[in-house]
C-alpha positions in Angstrom: 0.0 0.0 0.0 1.3 3.4 -0.8 1.4 6.1 1.8 -1.7 8.0 0.6 -3.8 4.8 0.4 -2.6 3.9 3.9 -3.6 7.3 5.2 -7.1 7.0 3.6 -7.5 3.5 5.1 -6.5 4.8 8.5 -8.9 7.7 8.2 -11.8 5.4 7.3 -11.0 3.1 10.2 -11.0 6.1 12.6 -14.3 7.4 11.3 -15.9 4.0 11.8 -14.4 3.7 15.3 -16.1 7.0 16.3 -19.3 5.8 14.6 -19.4 2.6 16.6 -18.4 4.3 19.9 -21.4 6.7 19.6 -23.8 3.9 18.6 -22.7 1.6 21.5 -22.8 4.4 24.2 -25.5 4.0 26.9 -27.5 6.1 26.6 -27.1 6.9 23.0 -26.8 10.6 22.2 -28.8 10.7 19.0 -27.8 14.3 18.3 -24.1 13.3 18.3 -24.8 10.3 16.2 -26.6 12.5 13.6 -23.7 15.0 13.6 -21.0 12.4 13.1 -23.1 10.5 10.5 -23.4 13.7 8.5 -19.6 14.3 8.7 -18.8 10.7 7.8 -21.2 10.7 4.9 -19.6 13.8 3.3 -16.1 12.3 3.9 -16.7 8.8 2.7 -18.5 10.1 -0.4 -15.5 12.3 -1.2 -13.1 9.4 -0.7 -15.2 7.0 -2.9 -15.6 9.7 -5.5 -11.8 10.2 -5.6 -10.5 6.7 -5.1 -13.4 4.4 -6.1 -14.5 1.3 -4.4 -12.8 0.7 -1.0 -11.6 -2.8 -1.8 -9.7 -5.3 0.3 -6.9 -5.6 -2.2 -6.3 -1.8 -2.4 -7.2 -0.6 1.2 -7.0 -3.7 3.3 -9.7 -5.8 4.9 -10.4 -3.5 7.9 -10.8 -0.4 5.8 -13.0 -2.1 3.3 -15.3 -3.4 6.0 -15.3 0.0 7.8 -16.1 1.9 4.6 -19.1 -0.5 4.0 -20.2 0.1 7.6 -20.2 3.9 7.1 -22.2 3.5 3.8 -24.6 1.1 5.5 -25.4 3.9 8.0 -26.5 6.3 5.3 -30.1 7.5 5.5 -32.8 6.8 2.8 -32.1 10.2 1.2 -28.7 8.8 0.2 -30.1 5.7 -1.6 -28.6 6.7 -4.9 -25.0 6.7 -3.5 -25.8 3.4 -1.7 -27.0 1.8 -4.9 -23.8 3.1 -6.7 -21.7 1.6 -3.9 -23.6 -1.7 -4.2 -22.9 -1.7 -8.0 -19.2 -1.1 -7.3 -19.3 -4.1 -4.9 -20.9 -6.2 -7.6 -18.2 -5.1 -10.1 -15.5 -6.2 -7.6 -16.6 -9.6 -6.6 -14.1 -11.4 -4.3 -12.6 -8.1 -3.2 -15.0 -7.5 -0.2 -16.8 -9.6 2.4 -19.9 -11.1 0.8 -21.8 -10.6 4.0 -21.5 -6.8 3.5 -23.2 -7.1 0.1 -26.1 -8.9 1.6 -26.6 -6.3 4.3 -26.4 -3.4 1.9 -28.8 -4.9 -0.7 -31.3 -5.6 2.2 -30.9 -2.1 3.5 -31.5 -0.6 0.1 -34.6 -2.9 -0.5 -36.1 -1.9 2.9 -35.5 1.8 2.1 -37.4 1.3 -1.2 -40.2 -0.5 0.5 -39.3 -3.8 -1.1 -38.8 -7.2 0.7 -35.3 -8.0 1.8 -33.4 -11.0 0.3 -31.2 -12.1 3.2 -33.1 -11.1 6.3 -30.5 -8.7 7.8 -32.8 -5.9 8.6 -35.0 -5.6 11.7 -37.2 -3.0 13.2 -38.7 -2.2 16.6 -42.4 -1.2 16.6 -43.2 1.7 19.0 -39.7 1.4 20.6 -40.6 -1.9 22.2 -38.0 -4.4 23.4 -39.0 -6.8 20.6 -37.5 -6.5 17.1 -39.2 -8.0 14.1 -37.6 -8.8 10.7 -38.5 -6.5 7.9 -40.5 -8.4 5.2 -38.4 -11.1 3.5 -38.9 -12.1 -0.1 -38.4 -15.9 0.1 -38.8 -17.0 3.7 -38.9 -20.7 2.7 -35.4 -20.5 1.3 -33.9 -17.8 3.5 -31.3 -20.0 5.2 -30.0 -21.3 1.9 -29.7 -17.8 0.5 -27.9 -16.7 3.7 -25.5 -19.5 3.4 -24.6 -18.4 -0.1 -23.5 -15.1 1.4 -21.5 -16.7 4.3 -24.3 -15.7 6.8 -25.5 -17.9 9.7 -29.1 -19.2 9.7 -31.8 -16.7 10.4 -32.4 -18.4 13.8 -28.7 -18.1 14.7 -28.7 -14.4 13.6 -31.7 -13.7 15.8 -30.1 -15.4 18.8 -26.9 -13.5 18.3 -28.8 -10.2 18.1 -30.7 -11.0 21.2 -27.5 -11.7 23.1 -25.8 -8.5 21.8 -28.8 -6.2 22.3 -30.5 -7.8 25.3 -33.8 -7.5 23.3 -36.1 -10.1 21.8 -35.8 -10.8 18.0 -39.0 -12.4 16.8 -38.6 -14.8 13.9 -40.9 -14.1 10.9 -44.1 -16.1 10.3 -43.4 -19.0 7.9 -39.8 -19.4 9.0 -38.6 -22.9 9.7 -34.9 -23.7 10.5 -33.0 -25.6 7.8 
């Protein structure tokens, strides 16, 4: 990696570190999260516009993951950029973690009001302690689709999310474990 690419990679990693620290704080300061999200959006868009897709081969595994994480946190108003980033991912198969592709396509579909493919997106109704999966296109084959993207089963994902968040994650109607 040349020095400039290393500096960009380090900057992306630092941006994501702050992003995660604010999101994991208890209680979450939503005003701070919104402010850092806006700053990160501007910066990651500038970086991508100048350097292109943040690939593993060019920027390293950590920076590639962290760039995706920052894009994943974009709001619906930024769907065009998110779709462009997803296309860049598709054009660079094998140079990113396939799980990231699954999460981003699901986020975009949810933003568009379409069913998700891989079951990565959940929501809490009325800020309750129970999360539900956003609509899933093919619930009967969800675990096979998830396996193709190196994701755990939907049941394992729900259990992991429950452990991490100390909240209930309700499996969708029609889901049966593989």
